C-alpha positions as CSV (number, residue, x, y, z in Angstrom):
1,M,9.7,-23.9,-9.2
2,H,9.2,-22.0,-6.0
3,E,5.9,-20.1,-6.0
4,L,6.0,-16.7,-4.3
5,T,3.3,-15.2,-2.1
6,Q,2.1,-11.8,-3.1
7,E,4.1,-10.3,-0.2
8,E,7.3,-12.1,-1.3
9,A,6.8,-10.9,-4.9
10,V,6.3,-7.3,-3.9
11,R,9.3,-7.4,-1.5
12,R,11.4,-9.0,-4.2
13,A,10.4,-6.4,-6.8
14,L,10.5,-3.3,-4.6
15,G,12.6,-4.2,-1.6
16,D,15.7,-2.5,-2.8
17,L,14.1,0.9,-3.5
18,D,14.4,2.1,0.1
19,V,10.7,3.2,0.2
20,P,8.0,2.3,2.7
21,L,5.7,-0.6,1.7
22,L,2.2,-0.9,2.9
23,L,1.1,-4.6,2.6
24,D,-2.0,-6.5,3.4
25,F,-4.4,-3.6,3.8
26,D,-7.9,-3.1,2.3
27,T,-7.9,-0.8,-0.7
28,G,-9.9,-1.0,-3.9
29,H,-13.4,-0.5,-5.3
30,Q,-15.5,-2.8,-3.2
31,P,-16.4,-2.5,0.5
32,P,-14.7,-2.6,3.0
33,Q,-11.8,-1.3,0.9
34,M,-10.7,2.3,1.1
35,P,-10.2,4.0,-2.3
36,L,-6.8,5.6,-2.9
37,V,-6.5,8.3,-5.6
38,N,-4.3,7.1,-8.5
39,D,-1.7,9.4,-10.0
40,A,-2.2,12.0,-7.2
41,L,0.6,13.3,-4.9
42,A,-0.4,12.3,-1.4
43,E,0.8,11.6,2.1
44,V,-0.3,8.3,3.4
45,R,0.1,7.4,7.1
46,L,-0.5,4.1,8.9
47,N,-1.1,4.5,12.6
48,G,-0.7,1.9,15.2
49,G,-4.4,0.9,15.0
50,G,-4.2,0.0,11.3
51,L,-5.9,3.2,10.1
52,I,-4.7,4.6,6.8
53,V,-5.1,8.3,6.2
54,Q,-4.5,9.9,2.8
55,H,-4.0,13.6,2.4
56,L,-3.8,15.0,-1.1
57,V,-0.9,17.3,-1.7
58,S,-1.2,20.2,-4.2
Protein backbone atom coordinates (compact mmCIF):
# COMPACT_ATOMS: atom_id res chain seq x y z
CA MET A 1 0.00 0.00 0.00
CA HIS A 2 1.35 3.40 -0.96
CA GLU A 3 1.77 5.73 1.99
CA LEU A 4 0.91 9.36 1.36
CA THR A 5 2.80 12.33 2.71
CA GLN A 6 0.72 14.94 4.53
CA GLU A 7 0.90 17.21 1.48
CA GLU A 8 -0.23 14.41 -0.86
CA ALA A 9 -3.16 13.56 1.43
CA VAL A 10 -4.29 17.20 1.64
CA ARG A 11 -3.97 17.69 -2.11
CA ARG A 12 -5.89 14.47 -2.76
CA ALA A 13 -8.68 15.42 -0.34
CA LEU A 14 -8.98 19.13 -1.23
CA GLY A 15 -7.34 19.52 -4.64
CA ASP A 16 -10.59 19.47 -6.63
CA LEU A 17 -12.22 22.26 -4.59
CA ASP A 18 -10.56 25.08 -6.55
CA VAL A 19 -9.53 26.90 -3.36
CA PRO A 20 -6.05 28.06 -2.36
CA LEU A 21 -4.10 25.74 -0.09
CA LEU A 22 -1.42 26.93 2.33
CA LEU A 23 0.89 24.03 3.06
CA ASP A 24 3.97 23.62 5.24
CA PHE A 25 3.67 26.74 7.35
CA ASP A 26 3.95 27.13 11.11
CA THR A 27 0.59 27.39 12.81
CA GLY A 28 -0.61 26.00 16.10
CA HIS A 29 -0.25 26.55 19.83
CA GLN A 30 3.49 26.27 20.48
CA PRO A 31 6.24 28.69 19.35
CA PRO A 32 7.23 29.51 16.68
CA GLN A 33 3.77 28.76 15.32
CA MET A 34 1.31 31.55 14.57
CA PRO A 35 -2.20 31.00 15.98
CA LEU A 36 -5.09 31.28 13.54
CA VAL A 37 -8.60 31.95 14.85
CA ASN A 38 -10.87 28.93 14.28
CA ASP A 39 -14.42 29.46 13.00
CA ALA A 40 -13.77 33.13 12.18
CA LEU A 41 -14.14 34.74 8.79
CA ALA A 42 -10.73 36.02 7.82
CA GLU A 43 -8.57 37.06 4.94
CA VAL A 44 -5.21 35.28 4.97
CA ARG A 45 -2.39 36.43 2.71
CA LEU A 46 0.95 34.84 2.00
CA ASN A 47 3.55 37.27 0.76
CA GLY A 48 6.71 36.40 -1.15
CA GLY A 49 8.79 36.32 2.03
CA GLY A 50 6.66 33.64 3.64
CA LEU A 51 4.83 36.01 6.01
CA ILE A 52 1.21 35.08 6.67
CA VAL A 53 -1.15 37.89 7.67
CA GLN A 54 -4.65 37.20 9.03
CA HIS A 55 -7.27 39.96 9.11
CA LEU A 56 -10.58 39.14 10.82
CA VAL A 57 -13.62 40.12 8.79
CA SER A 58 -16.81 41.18 10.54
